[in-house]
C-alpha positions, 0 to 999 in steps of 0.5 A: 399394184400402181393406181394406173394398173388398177384402173386398167383392170377395171376398164371392161367393167367401166365400159359396160357401165358406160354403155348402160349410162347411155340409156339412163337418166335423173331428176335434178336431185335424185333421191332414193330411200335406200340411201341409208344402206348405200350413202354414196347415192347422196354423198361422193365421200362414200365412194370406195368406203366399203373397200369393195367394188360396188355396182348399184342400179336403181329405178324409181316410178313416182305417182304410178297411174298418173300420165307423165309420172316422174320416172328416175333411174340411176347407176353407180360404180365405185372401187377402192385403191388401198395403197392410196386410200382412194375411192373412184367411181362413176355415176349416171342418172336419168329422169323424166317428168312429163315432157322434161328429161334430165340426164347426168353423168359424173365421176366420183372420187374420195379420199379416206383418212384414218383419224383414230383406231376406229374412226375414218374421215373422208372427203369426196367430189363428183364432177358431172355434166347434166342435160335438161331437155324438153320434148315438145313432140306430141305435146298438146298446146291449148294456149298461144301464150304457152306456145310462145313460151315453148318457142322462146325458151331453150329446149335443150341445155347442157351444164357442168357442175361439181358435188362435194361431200364429207363423212365420218364413220366407223364399223357401226355408225356414219354421219355425212354432209354433201352439197349436190351442186356447188356451182350456182347456175344462171339461166335466162328464161322468158315469160310473156313480157319480160326476160327472167334470170333464174338461178338454181337453188343450192341443196344441202344434205345431212345424213346419219345412220347406225347399226345396233346388234340385238342378238346373233340373229337380229340387228336394227339400222336407224337412219335420218336424212335432212335435205335443205334448199333455198326458199323451200321448207326442209325435207326430213326423212327418218326411220329404221330397218329391222335386219334378220340374219343379215338376209331379210330387211324390213323397214319403215320411213317417215317423211315430213312432206308428208309420206311413208315408205316401206323399204325391203331387202333380200340378200342372196349372199354377201355379194348380191342383193335386191331392194324394193321400196313402196312409198305413199304420200299422206296428203291429197295426192294419193287420190290420183295415184297408187304410190311410188315404187323403187327397185334396186339391184346391188352387187359387191365384189371383194378383192381380198388383196386390195382390202386394207385390213387396218381400216375399219368401214361401215357396212351393215351387212 
């Protein structure tokens, strides 16, 4: 089946996602703890990597019980075309922190190349639009200086950018690198006296994970993510999940900021699963909130005729 014919068959699924995307939004660089099992969340090179049609939607509430708490939602749809070794998809995200809202929508693509009998290498790209918006309705202003800043700086701003990624993987291990925003964006802002030119900082992601089989019932999935940004300290996440009969997942994650997280998963079958993560900061912030909560739903649809049986892929369930 040709590439165009395959895309037409997915029009209805893409249409449903597009309708959902209108209601979604993401912080500048959305990050979810479940990226160890769904690395396409942070790296476009994993689009189509499982050779299945994937739909994932996630919601994250940070610092619960705090007024203006950051809330992030994200949805990803991707599929695979074996005749072209090509993965295609769309991704949308929404984020709100106080009066600031961010929405982005993008297209994913990845090419998967066989480099040995067991290893594959992929290159991916995401092309996306992002809107930043400040909602000043109902915002209480106690200073004339702050009121001046709100009036002189833009309340809504649209940007276009691209993300790039690379990955290598086999049936039990993966390693990847990605840059979520390649184009350096220039923004003119104003303080009380002067014009200020601000450039968005580049971010870099390094991530890896592997599946270790203990026996017929138990497996272990260790993983690590390193996030680098200009002028900020590195953020390092590392942890592991204990998997029982590919159905129940119990995980622990440590972040050097510092914070701990406890990812959980339950698989109804090989196609549908739900994921929940509770995260707690270890600094003074927990005094003011009750932790962060992340809830995800994932569905994998297998098209047997579309799967390339000669191509290995990493999928820990």
